[in-house]
C-alpha positions in Angstrom: -9.4 -35.5 -3.6 -6.6 -35.2 -1.1 -6.4 -36.0 2.6 -3.7 -34.7 4.8 -2.7 -37.3 7.5 0.2 -36.8 9.9 2.1 -34.5 7.6 1.7 -36.7 4.5 -0.4 -36.0 1.4 -2.4 -39.1 0.6 -4.3 -39.4 -2.7 -7.9 -40.4 -2.2 -9.9 -42.4 -4.8 -12.7 -40.4 -6.6 -15.5 -42.7 -7.6 -17.8 -40.3 -9.5 -18.0 -36.7 -10.6 -20.7 -36.4 -7.9 -18.0 -36.6 -5.2 -16.3 -33.6 -6.7 -19.3 -31.3 -7.2 -21.0 -32.2 -3.9 -17.9 -31.6 -1.7 -17.9 -28.5 0.5 -14.9 -26.3 -0.4 -14.0 -24.0 2.5 -12.7 -21.5 1.7 -13.7 -21.1 -1.9 -10.4 -20.6 -3.8 -12.1 -18.3 -6.3 -13.3 -16.1 -3.4 -9.7 -15.9 -2.2 -8.5 -14.9 -5.6 -11.1 -12.2 -5.9 -9.4 -10.4 -2.9 -5.8 -10.5 -4.1 -5.2 -7.1 -5.7 -6.3 -4.4 -8.1 -4.0 -5.6 -11.0 -6.5 -8.1 -12.3 -10.0 -7.7 -10.8 -11.2 -11.2 -10.3 -14.9 -11.7 -9.8 -16.1 -13.0 -6.4 -18.5 -15.9 -6.7 -21.2 -13.9 -4.9 -21.1 -11.2 -7.6 -21.1 -13.8 -10.4 -24.3 -15.3 -8.9 -25.9 -11.9 -8.5 -25.3 -11.3 -12.2 -26.7 -14.8 -13.0 -29.8 -14.0 -10.9 -30.7 -11.3 -13.4 -31.2 -13.9 -16.1 -34.5 -15.9 -16.6 -33.8 -19.0 -14.4 -35.5 -21.3 -16.9 -32.4 -21.0 -19.0 -30.7 -23.3 -16.6 -33.3 -26.0 -17.3 -32.7 -26.0 -21.0 -30.0 -28.4 -22.4 -29.8 -26.4 -25.6 -28.7 -23.0 -24.1 -25.1 -22.1 -24.7 -23.1 -19.8 -22.5 -19.9 -17.9 -23.3 -17.4 -16.0 -21.1 -15.2 -14.1 -23.6 -12.7 -13.0 -21.0 -12.1 -15.9 -18.6 -9.9 -15.1 -15.6 -10.8 -17.6 -12.8 -13.6 -19.4 -14.6 -16.0 -18.4 -11.9 -18.9 -17.5 -14.2 -18.7 -20.9 -16.0 -18.3 -22.7 -12.8 -21.4 -21.1 -11.2 -23.4 -21.7 -14.4 -22.3 -25.4 -14.3 -23.7 -25.7 -10.8 -27.1 -24.3 -11.8 -27.2 -26.5 -14.9 -26.4 -29.6 -12.9 -29.4 -28.9 -10.7 -31.7 -27.6 -13.4 -31.2 -30.5 -15.8 -31.7 -33.3 -13.3 -35.0 -34.3 -14.8 -33.9 -34.0 -18.4 -30.6 -35.9 -18.0 -30.9 -38.0 -14.9 -27.5 -39.6 -15.0 -25.0 -37.3 -13.4 -21.9 -38.1 -15.4 -23.9 -37.9 -18.7 -25.3 -34.6 -17.5 -21.9 -33.2 -16.6 -20.5 -34.3 -20.0 -23.3 -32.6 -21.8 -23.0 -29.4 -19.8 -19.2 -29.1 -20.2 -19.0 -30.2 -23.9 -22.2 -28.6 -25.3 -23.2 -25.6 -23.1 -20.1 -23.9 -21.6 -17.5 -22.0 -23.6 -14.8 -19.6 -22.7 -12.0 -17.5 -24.1 -9.2 -16.9 -21.6 -7.3 -13.6 -21.4 -3.9 -15.2 -20.7 -2.4 -18.7 -20.8 -2.3 -18.8 -17.0 -6.0 -17.9 -16.7 -6.9 -20.5 -19.2 -5.3 -23.1 -16.9 -7.1 -21.6 -13.9 -10.4 -21.5 -15.7 -10.2 -25.1 -16.8 -9.3 -26.2 -13.3 -12.4 -24.4 -12.0 -14.7 -25.9 -14.6 -13.3 -29.3 -15.4 -11.5 -29.8 -12.0 -8.3 -30.3 -14.0 -6.2 -27.9 -16.0 -6.0 -30.6 -18.7 -9.5 -31.6 -19.8 -8.1 -34.6 -21.7 -6.4 -36.0 -18.6 -7.5 -38.6 -16.1 -8.7 -36.1 -13.5 -11.1 -34.1 -15.7 -14.7 -34.6 -14.8 -15.6 -34.4 -18.5 -13.1 -36.1 -20.8 -12.2 -34.1 -23.9 -9.9 -35.3 -26.7 -7.9 -32.0 -26.6 -6.0 -30.0 -24.0 -8.3 -27.0 -24.1 -11.7 -28.4 -23.8 -14.1 -25.5 -24.6 -12.0 -22.9 -22.8 -9.5 -21.7 -25.4 -6.5 -19.4 -25.4 -4.9 -18.1 -28.5 -1.6 -16.2 -28.3 -2.6 -13.2 -30.5 -0.4 -10.4 -31.5 -0.9 -6.6 -31.5 -1.0 -5.0 -34.9 1.0 -1.8 -34.8 0.0 1.1 -37.0 2.0 4.2 -37.9 5.6 4.9 -38.8 8.0 2.5 -37.0 10.9 4.8 -36.0 9.2 8.2 -35.6 10.7 10.9 -33.3 9.5 14.4 -32.3 10.7 17.2 -30.1 9.0 18.2 -26.9 10.3 21.2 -25.0 13.5 20.9 -27.1 14.1 17.3 -26.2 14.0 14.4 -28.7 11.2 12.0 -27.9 10.2 8.7 -29.5 6.7 8.4 -30.9 5.5 4.9 -30.3 3.1 3.0 -32.5 -0.3 1.9 -31.2 -2.3 -1.3 -31.8 -5.1 -0.7 -34.3 -7.4 -3.0 -32.3 -6.9 -2.0 -28.6 -4.7 1.1 -28.6 -1.9 -0.5 -26.6 1.5 1.1 -26.9 4.4 -0.7 -28.6 6.6 0.7 -25.9 5.0 -1.5 -23.3 3.6 -4.4 -25.3 5.9 -4.8 -28.3 7.3 -8.3 -29.1 10.8 -7.3 -28.1 9.7 -5.7 -24.8 7.5 -8.6 -23.7 9.5 -11.6 -25.1 8.4 -14.6 -23.1 5.6 -12.6 -21.3 1.9 -12.3 -21.9 1.2 -9.8 -24.8 -2.4 -9.0 -23.5 -3.6 -9.1 -27.1 -7.1 -10.4 -26.2 -8.5 -12.6 -29.0 -12.1 -11.4 -29.1 -11.1 -7.7 -29.5 -8.3 -8.4 -32.0 -10.6 -9.5 -34.8 -13.2 -8.0 -37.0 -15.2 -11.2 -37.0 -15.6 -12.5 -33.5 -18.3 -14.9 -34.6 -15.7 -17.0 -36.3 -13.9 -17.9 -33.1 -16.4 -20.7 -32.1 -18.7 -20.5 -35.2 -21.9 -20.9 -33.2 -24.6 -18.8 -31.7 -24.6 -18.1 -27.9 -27.6 -17.5 -25.9 -25.9 -15.9 -22.9 -22.6 -13.9 -22.8 -21.3 -13.1 -19.3 -18.0 -11.7 -18.3 -15.8 -9.3 -16.2 -13.4 -8.1 -19.0 -10.0 -6.4 -18.7 -10.5 -2.7 -18.0 -7.5 -0.9 -19.6 -4.1 -1.1 -21.2 -1.2 1.4 -21.1 -1.2 3.5 -24.3 2.2 5.1 -23.8 0.8 8.6 -23.0 2.0 10.8 -20.2 1.4 10.0 -16.5 0.8 6.3 -16.9 -1.9 7.0 -19.5 -4.2 4.1 -20.4 -6.8 3.3 -22.9 -10.1 1.7 -21.8 -10.7 -1.8 -23.1 -14.0 -3.0 -21.5 -16.2 -1.2 -24.1 -14.5 -3.2 -26.8 -15.5 -6.4 -25.2 -19.1 -5.2 -24.9 -19.2 -4.1 -28.5 -17.7 -7.4 -29.8 -20.0 -9.5 -27.7 -23.0 -7.7 -29.1 -21.8 -8.6 -32.6 -22.4 -12.2 -31.7 -26.1 -11.4 -31.4 -26.8 -13.1 -28.0 -30.2 -13.3 -26.3 -28.7 -11.9 -23.1 -25.4 -10.1 -22.3 -24.2 -9.1 -18.8 -20.8 -7.7 -17.9 -19.3 -5.9 -14.9 -17.3 -2.9 -16.0 -16.0 0.4 -14.6 -18.6 3.2 -14.3 -16.4 5.8 -15.9 -18.4 5.5 -19.1 -21.3 7.3 -17.4 -19.7 10.7 -18.3 -16.0 10.5 -18.9 -13.1 8.4 -20.3 -11.2 8.9 -23.5 -12.5 6.9 -26.4 -15.8 6.3 -24.6 -18.1 9.0 -26.2 -19.6 6.7 -28.8 -19.9 3.8 -26.3 -21.7 6.1 -23.8 -24.1 7.3 -26.5 -24.8 3.7 -27.5 -25.5 2.6 -23.9 -27.7 5.6 -23.1 -29.8 5.0 -26.2 -29.9 1.2 -26.2 -33.5 0.1 -25.6 -32.5 -3.4 -24.6 -30.7 -2.6 -21.3 -33.2 -3.8 -18.7 -31.1 -3.5 -15.5 -28.2 -1.4 -14.4 -26.6 -2.1 -11.1 -24.5 0.8 -9.9 -21.7 0.6 -7.2 -20.4 4.1 -6.5 -18.0 2.6 -4.0 -16.1 -0.2 -5.8 -15.4 -2.2 -2.6 -19.2 -2.8 -2.2 -18.9 -5.0 -5.3 -15.2 -6.1 -5.2 -14.0 -6.2 -1.6 -10.6 -4.6 -1.2 -10.6 -3.0 -4.7 -10.7 0.7 -5.4 -11.6 1.9 -8.9 -12.2 5.6 -9.1 -15.9 6.3 -9.9 -17.0 2.8 -9.0 -18.2 -0.1 -11.1 -21.5 -1.4 -12.6 -23.0 -4.4 -14.1 -25.9 -4.5 -16.5 -28.3 -6.9 -18.3 -28.8 -6.5 -22.0 -32.0 -8.4 -22.9 -32.8 -8.8 -26.6 -36.5 -9.0 -25.8 -36.6 -5.9 -23.6 -37.9 -2.6 -25.0 -37.3 0.5 -22.9 -40.0 2.3 -24.9 -42.6 0.0 -23.3 -41.0 -0.6 -19.8 -38.4 1.6 -18.1 -35.2 -0.1 -17.1 -34.4 -0.6 -13.4 -31.5 1.4 -12.0 -30.3 -0.3 -8.8 -27.8 1.7 -6.6 -25.8 -0.4 -4.1 -24.1 1.7 -1.4 -23.0 0.8 2.1 -25.0 -2.4 2.3 -28.2 -0.7 1.0 -29.9 -1.2 -2.3 -32.2 1.3 -3.9 -34.3 0.6 -7.0 -35.6 3.3 -9.4 -37.4 2.8 -12.7 -36.0 5.4 -15.1 -34.4 5.7 -18.6 -30.6 5.8 -18.7 -30.8 8.9 -20.9 -32.4 11.9 -19.4 -33.8 14.6 -21.7 -30.9 16.2 -23.7 -28.2 15.0 -21.3 -25.3 13.1 -23.0 -24.2 11.5 -19.7 -25.7 9.1 -17.2 -26.5 10.7 -13.9 -26.3 8.0 -11.2 -28.4 9.6 -8.6 -32.1 10.3 -9.4 -32.2 13.1 -6.7 -29.4 14.9 -8.6 -31.6 15.3 -11.7 -34.2 17.3 -9.7 -31.4 19.8 -8.6 -30.0 20.0 -12.1 -33.4 20.8 -13.5 -33.8 23.7 -10.9 -30.4 25.1 -11.8 -31.2 24.9 -15.6 -34.5 26.7 -15.0 -32.7 29.7 -13.5 -29.7 29.7 -15.9 -29.7 31.2 -19.3 -28.5 29.0 -22.2 -24.8 28.3 -22.1 -24.1 30.5 -19.0 -22.1 27.8 -17.2 -18.5 27.5 -16.1 -17.6 25.1 -18.9 -17.4 28.1 -21.3 -14.6 29.8 -19.2 -12.6 26.7 -18.3 -9.5 25.9 -20.4 -8.6 22.7 -22.1 -5.7 20.5 -21.1 -2.3 22.1 -21.1 -3.6 25.7 -20.9 -0.1 27.1 -21.5 1.1 24.2 -23.7 3.4 22.9 -20.9 3.2 19.2 -20.0 3.4 17.9 -16.5 7.0 16.6 -17.1 8.1 20.0 -18.3 9.3 20.6 -14.8 12.0 17.9 -15.5 13.3 19.6 -18.7 16.3 22.0 -19.0 13.9 24.8 -19.8 12.4 24.8 -16.3 14.4 26.8 -13.9 14.4 26.7 -10.1 15.2 30.4 -9.8 15.3 33.5 -12.1 19.0 33.9 -12.2 20.3 34.6 -15.7 16.8 34.5 -17.3 15.7 37.1 -19.8 11.9 37.3 -19.2 11.0 34.8 -16.4 7.4 33.7 -15.8 6.6 32.1 -12.5 5.4 28.5 -13.4 3.3 26.4 -11.0 3.7 22.6 -11.4 2.4 19.4 -9.9 1.9 19.7 -6.1 2.2 23.5 -6.1 5.9 23.2 -7.0 7.2 26.6 -8.2 9.8 27.3 -10.9 10.4 29.7 -13.8 10.1 29.5 -17.5 11.1 32.0 -20.2 8.0 33.8 -21.6 9.1 32.7 -25.1 8.9 29.0 -24.0 5.2 29.3 -23.2 3.5 27.6 -26.1 -0.2 28.7 -25.7 -2.3 31.5 -24.4 0.5 33.9 -23.7 -2.2 36.6 -23.2 -3.3 34.8 -20.0 0.1 35.2 -18.4 -0.4 38.8 -17.2 -4.1 38.4 -16.4 -5.7 37.7 -13.1 -7.1 34.1 -13.4 -8.0 31.0 -11.3 -6.0 27.8 -11.3 -7.7 24.5 -10.5 -6.0 21.1 -10.2 -6.7 18.9 -13.3 -7.8 16.1 -10.9 -9.9 16.4 -7.8 -11.8 14.0 -5.5 -15.3 15.4 -6.0 -17.6 12.7 -7.4 -15.3 9.9 -6.0 -15.4 7.9 -2.8 -12.3 9.6 -1.3 -12.7 11.2 2.1 -11.0 14.5 1.4 -13.6 16.1 -0.9 -11.9 19.1 -2.5 -11.8 21.6 -5.3 -8.6 23.4 -4.3 -8.8 26.4 -6.6 -6.5 29.3 -6.1 -5.8 32.7 -7.6 -3.4 32.9 -10.5 -1.5 36.2 -10.4 -0.2 38.3 -13.3 3.2 36.9 -14.6 2.1 33.3 -13.6 1.6 30.2 -15.8 1.1 26.5 -15.0 1.8 23.1 -16.3 -1.0 20.7 -17.4 -1.4 19.6 -13.7 -3.8 22.6 -13.6 -6.4 24.2 -15.8 -7.3 27.8 -16.0 -10.6 29.5 -15.3 -11.4 33.0 -16.5 -8.3 33.7 -18.5 -10.2 35.7 -21.1 -12.5 37.6 -18.7 -10.3 40.4 -17.7 -10.8 39.6 -14.0 -9.8 41.8 -11.1 -8.0 40.3 -8.2 -11.2 40.6 -6.1 -13.3 38.8 -8.8 -10.7 36.0 -9.0 -10.9 35.6 -5.2 -14.7 35.5 -5.4 -14.6 32.7 -8.0 -12.3 30.7 -5.8 -14.7 31.1 -2.8 -17.7 30.2 -5.0 -16.0 27.0 -6.3 -15.4 25.9 -2.7 -19.1 26.1 -1.8 -21.0 22.8 -1.4 -23.5 24.0 -4.1 -20.8 24.5 -6.7 -19.0 21.3 -5.8 -22.2 19.4 -6.0 -22.9 20.7 -9.5 -19.3 19.8 -10.4 -19.9 16.2 -9.1 -22.9 15.5 -11.3 -21.0 14.7 -14.5 -18.0 13.3 -12.7 -17.2 9.7 -12.0 -13.5 9.8 -11.5 -10.8 12.3 -10.4 -10.5 13.6 -14.0 -11.8 17.2 -14.0 -12.0 18.5 -17.6 -14.0 21.5 -18.8 -17.0 19.2 -19.4 -17.2 18.4 -15.7 -18.0 22.1 -15.1 -21.0 22.0 -17.4 -23.6 22.3 -14.6 -21.9 24.9 -12.4 -23.9 28.1 -13.2 -22.1 31.5 -13.6 -22.6 34.2 -11.0 -21.9 37.9 -10.5 -18.4 37.7 -9.2 -18.3 41.3 -8.0 -19.4 39.8 -4.6 -18.7 36.6 -2.7 -21.2 33.7 -2.5 -22.3 31.4 0.3 -24.3 28.1 0.2 -27.4 29.5 2.0 -27.8 32.2 -0.6 -27.2 29.8 -3.5 -29.7 27.3 -2.1 -32.3 30.0 -1.9 -31.5 31.4 -5.3 -32.1 28.1 -7.1 -35.2 27.2 -5.0 -33.7 24.1 -3.5 -36.0 22.3 -1.0 -35.0 20.9 2.3 -34.8 17.5 0.7 -32.5 18.9 -2.1 -30.3 20.6 0.5 -30.0 17.5 2.6 -29.0 15.5 -0.5 -26.3 18.0 -1.4 -25.0 18.2 2.2 -24.9 14.4 2.5 -23.0 13.9 -0.7 -20.5 16.7 -0.6 -17.9 16.5 2.2 -16.6 19.6 4.1 -13.5 21.2 2.7 -10.2 20.3 4.3 
């Protein structure tokens, strides 16, 4: 180790590996790393140990059990496993150095996500970034040890030089990686020459079992969450589900990963993953963190995060899994199936299910708001349309101007002929709702800032349209706006929401009403037979409108 004396760094002799593992490190460098930023979410040692606590502890007393982290960042999982094995194998392998050699060489394996994290992980586990060097606690004959990094490449699919026209402007259509969906625009070889490609090995192969050619008993990780896919507004494709799917291909006894909670009900490309998770009989525990910072201090991921235990011996048909909600230093445990009746989403609060059941009991089939809410780009106008030459700041010189509302309630004008979809909605009374809102997230300003869309008005994809086909009067449109601002309607909207994204699907539990009259919460609570406990839950989870 190193001792600092009078401003000089003096090397100290290390007699045994015991000196390294028994020293008290204060502060823990991996705890510091976990608090750096949102860019790469490193796992705090405390969270790593909470995940390890879910496993049968006798695993750490078995010298034949093999552990894999397929997305090493700091090496915290392998380091904490090593600590448990060093203690658990004391009786079976009494000599400390022999025990450490066995653990590092025969039980711990990792696949780093970048070259830098491979060095960091080796430093955490072997106490040296070079496991074949003199300072490694377990001497290997190669520079990687059992923590490997392979500089993989993305495989681009599609035509190489394809162009299209958007609002009259020529736009390049970039190819996507067939494995992870990354965009060549951001991750192409020419763009990232000399930089990390972020082509993660385990998800860039059809046969992940060939990477180490062995069976793993436990797979544990905090995988990368997403990569830019070149879409509008910093669009990104999720990655974490690919790590889960590839890890399951390795047929482990146990799998545990910490991932964003967006899969509960949303996220592009996650429908099949969500269905698989909801119907997987081997998930024995799901730990839910609606507020991300309760799991990762200083980190904010919309919709929160979760970690789960997949146990090959568990059968949810015989025993219901445990759903543990962590919120504001409290922990609540409920035994229930992840899939509830005919729902195709996971509802994180058990109390919400009772309210949804009461709404469904009083609502005829299909009579919900989702059937009157438009898809993305209701008029075919993208968000960046406001930057195009066809978007005008005033009506001067225009033939047939339509008032167009853009991001942040900005106002301009567009020729009626340039509206690409639903021209019939232009002259109707309707309701505009922002495409993103804070309901169902941890943000303080809970809102659903709907407003009336007048005749001769359109909008960009920053908004979606409600009631475009209903032939609404101005008064009916105003009543819809007031209804959507009630706590009751906003609560029903929050049930299938885990992020700011507000698609038509997130309106699936808001029941339709007679909009010839305004509505208030007290009347709605009574109409759907909500109990005082139900009302208290709604009031505590939905914030007052700004």
